[in-house]
C-alpha positions as CSV (number, residue, x, y, z in Angstrom):
1,X,0.0,0.5,0.5
2,X,3.1,2.5,1.2
3,X,4.5,2.0,-2.6
4,X,1.6,2.2,-4.6
5,X,0.7,5.3,-2.8
6,X,3.6,6.8,-2.8
7,X,4.0,6.0,-6.3
8,X,4.4,8.8,-8.9
9,X,0.8,10.3,-10.3
10,X,1.6,13.2,-12.7
11,X,-2.1,14.2,-12.6
12,X,-2.9,17.7,-11.3
13,X,-5.5,17.6,-8.0
14,X,-8.6,18.8,-9.3
15,X,-10.1,21.8,-7.8
16,X,-13.2,21.8,-5.0
17,X,-16.1,20.1,-6.9
18,X,-14.7,18.8,-10.0
19,X,-13.2,15.4,-7.8
20,X,-13.7,12.0,-9.2
21,X,-13.0,8.9,-7.2
22,X,-12.8,8.7,-3.3
23,X,-9.1,8.8,-2.7
24,X,-8.9,12.4,-4.7
25,X,-12.0,13.8,-3.2
26,X,-12.1,12.7,0.8
27,X,-8.2,12.1,1.3
28,X,-5.2,14.1,-1.6
29,X,-7.9,16.9,-2.2
30,X,-8.3,18.5,1.1
31,X,-4.8,18.1,2.5
32,X,-4.0,19.8,-1.0
33,X,-6.3,22.6,0.1
34,X,-5.7,22.3,4.2
35,X,-2.1,22.9,2.9
36,X,-2.5,25.8,0.4
37,X,-4.6,27.8,3.4
38,X,-2.2,27.5,5.8
39,X,0.6,28.6,3.4
40,X,-1.3,31.3,2.8
41,X,-1.4,32.4,6.2
42,X,2.5,31.6,6.7
43,X,3.8,33.9,4.4
44,X,3.7,30.9,1.5
45,X,5.8,29.2,3.5
46,X,4.7,25.6,2.5
47,X,7.3,24.3,4.8
48,X,5.8,26.1,7.6
49,X,2.2,24.6,6.3
50,X,3.1,21.2,6.8
51,X,4.2,21.7,10.1
52,X,0.8,23.2,11.3
53,X,-0.8,20.3,9.1
54,X,2.4,17.4,11.4
55,X,1.0,19.3,14.3
56,X,-2.8,18.6,13.5
57,X,-2.6,15.2,12.8
58,X,-0.4,14.5,16.2
59,X,-3.3,16.3,18.1
60,X,-6.1,13.8,16.2
61,X,-4.3,11.0,17.3
62,X,-3.2,11.5,20.6
63,X,-6.4,10.1,22.3
64,X,-4.8,6.7,21.0
65,X,-1.6,7.7,22.2
66,X,-2.6,8.0,25.5
67,X,-4.8,4.7,25.3
68,X,-1.1,2.8,24.1
69,X,0.5,4.3,27.2
70,X,-2.0,3.1,29.2
71,X,-2.1,-0.2,27.8
72,X,1.9,-0.6,27.6
73,X,1.8,0.4,31.6
74,X,-1.1,-2.4,32.0
75,X,1.3,-4.7,30.1
76,X,4.1,-4.4,32.1
77,X,2.0,-4.7,35.2
78,X,0.8,-7.9,34.1
79,X,4.6,-9.5,32.8
80,X,5.0,-11.2,36.4
81,X,1.2,-13.2,36.1
82,X,1.8,-13.8,32.4
83,X,6.0,-14.9,32.6
84,X,4.2,-17.7,35.4
85,X,1.5,-18.5,33.0
86,X,3.6,-19.1,30.2
87,X,6.1,-21.2,32.0
88,X,2.7,-22.9,33.2
89,X,1.0,-23.9,30.1
90,X,4.6,-24.0,28.3
91,X,3.8,-27.9,26.7
92,X,0.2,-26.7,25.3
93,X,-0.1,-23.4,23.3
94,X,-3.5,-23.7,22.9
95,X,-4.0,-23.6,26.6
96,X,-1.0,-20.8,27.1
97,X,-2.6,-18.9,24.1
98,X,-6.5,-19.3,25.9
99,X,-5.2,-18.2,29.0
100,X,-3.2,-15.1,27.9
101,X,-5.8,-13.6,26.0
102,X,-8.0,-14.3,29.3
103,X,-5.3,-12.7,31.7
104,X,-5.1,-9.2,28.6
105,X,-9.4,-9.2,28.8
106,X,-9.3,-9.3,32.8
107,X,-6.6,-6.5,32.7
108,X,-8.0,-4.5,29.8
109,X,-4.6,-5.0,27.9
110,X,-4.7,-4.3,24.1
111,X,-1.9,-6.0,22.5
112,X,-2.8,-4.0,19.4
113,X,-2.7,-0.7,20.6
114,X,0.8,0.4,19.6
115,X,0.1,0.1,16.1
116,X,-3.7,2.0,15.8
117,X,-1.3,5.2,15.3
118,X,0.5,4.4,12.7
119,X,-2.3,2.3,11.5
120,X,-4.3,6.1,11.5
121,X,-0.8,8.1,10.5
122,X,-0.4,5.8,7.0
123,X,-3.3,7.2,4.7
124,X,-2.4,10.0,6.1
125,X,0.9,10.2,5.2
126,X,0.4,9.0,1.9
127,X,-2.3,11.2,0.6
128,X,0.2,14.1,1.9
129,X,2.6,12.9,-0.6
130,X,0.5,12.5,-3.3
131,X,-1.2,15.9,-2.6
132,X,2.5,17.7,-2.9
133,X,3.4,15.7,-5.9
134,X,0.7,16.5,-7.5
135,X,0.1,20.1,-6.3
136,X,2.4,22.0,-8.7
137,X,2.3,25.4,-6.1
138,X,3.8,22.7,-3.3
139,X,6.4,20.4,-5.9
140,X,8.3,23.3,-7.1
141,X,8.2,25.6,-3.9
142,X,12.1,26.2,-2.2
143,X,11.8,26.2,1.8
144,X,15.4,26.6,3.6
145,X,17.8,24.7,0.7
146,X,15.4,22.3,-0.3
147,X,13.0,21.9,-3.0
148,X,10.3,20.4,-1.5
149,X,9.1,18.0,-4.1
150,X,12.3,16.5,-5.3
151,X,15.5,14.5,-3.6
152,X,17.4,16.9,-0.5
153,X,20.9,17.0,-2.4
154,X,22.9,16.7,0.1
155,X,20.9,14.5,2.1
156,X,21.0,16.2,5.2
157,X,17.3,16.1,5.5
158,X,17.4,11.9,5.6
159,X,20.3,12.5,8.2
160,X,18.3,14.4,10.5
161,X,15.2,12.3,10.2
162,X,17.2,9.2,10.7
163,X,18.8,10.6,13.8
164,X,15.3,11.8,15.1
165,X,14.1,8.6,14.6
166,X,16.3,7.0,16.9
167,X,15.8,10.0,19.3
168,X,12.2,8.9,19.0
169,X,13.0,5.2,20.2
170,X,14.9,5.6,22.7
171,X,12.3,8.3,24.2
172,X,9.9,4.7,24.0
173,X,12.7,2.8,25.0
174,X,11.0,1.8,28.5
175,X,8.0,0.5,27.2
176,X,9.4,-1.7,24.3
177,X,10.1,-5.2,24.9
178,X,13.2,-7.0,23.5
179,X,12.3,-8.1,19.8
180,X,11.1,-4.4,19.9
181,X,14.4,-2.7,20.7
182,X,15.8,-4.1,18.2
183,X,14.7,-1.9,16.0
184,X,17.0,0.6,17.1
185,X,18.9,0.3,14.4
186,X,16.8,-1.0,11.7
187,X,14.4,1.3,11.9
188,X,16.3,4.8,11.4
189,X,18.4,3.4,9.1
190,X,15.3,2.6,7.1
191,X,13.8,5.6,7.4
192,X,17.5,6.7,5.9
193,X,17.1,4.6,3.0
194,X,13.5,6.3,2.5
195,X,14.2,9.7,2.7
196,X,17.1,10.0,-0.2
197,X,14.4,8.2,-2.7
198,X,11.5,10.6,-1.6
199,X,10.9,13.8,-2.4
200,X,12.4,16.7,0.3
201,X,8.6,17.2,2.0
202,X,8.0,13.6,2.9
203,X,11.1,13.2,5.5
204,X,10.4,17.1,6.1
205,X,7.2,15.8,7.5
206,X,8.7,13.0,9.3
207,X,11.2,15.3,10.9
208,X,8.0,17.2,12.7
209,X,6.3,14.4,13.3
210,X,9.1,12.7,15.3
211,X,10.0,15.6,17.3
212,X,6.8,16.2,18.0
213,X,6.8,12.8,19.4
214,X,9.9,13.1,20.9
215,X,8.3,16.0,23.2
216,X,5.1,14.0,23.8
217,X,7.3,11.3,24.8
218,X,9.3,13.0,27.4
219,X,6.2,14.2,29.2
220,X,4.3,10.7,28.5
221,X,6.8,8.5,29.5
222,X,9.1,10.5,31.5
223,X,6.7,12.6,33.4
224,X,3.6,10.9,33.3
225,X,0.9,13.6,34.7
226,X,-2.2,12.7,37.6
227,X,-4.3,13.2,34.6
228,X,-2.6,10.2,32.6
229,X,-2.3,8.1,35.7
230,X,-6.0,8.9,36.6
231,X,-6.5,8.1,33.4
232,X,-6.1,4.3,33.7
């Protein structure tokens, strides 16, 4: 889905009211319109417009992030009981799975909670990429040393994207299991390689999003407020 959605589509986005197809009407077109609107407010700087849209997207999925936080804390709390149960039913995988699900339901743990923010962002991310590439005002716009519709020729943006990806994973490391921590090296390298291939606007979005996540993780995981604790 990511490769298909981020593929080059040469057709220009139609004006509002003249769009056809679900994808253009409800994703690509509206994202392009929002980027245009914020750019007009921000001195015609699409780089700043992408920043504002990134913050809005992250605020929209914040409830899912808080749910992920509470679920991860509950998962940590039941680890001793989970370990005992796995040892008890080590010779009966089916029974072990059944009891694990019962334990999750009893304690309100959702093992897939960590995937929800990513799944919500995927169509937005693909829509954002196509909105940028198919809107000539954005794809041809220059922000700092970048042309938003072209690759970063100096690889500065891919490097920053990889570094911020590593830092945001580091901030959340206490909530990861040993298998997930193996992604500390793999995922930043993957982001670096992908950022080298995509138009600069996409890694710029990743950098904005990663920075938001780093600040957010500091307050959620390292300085949990009473409000968050009360929401458990």
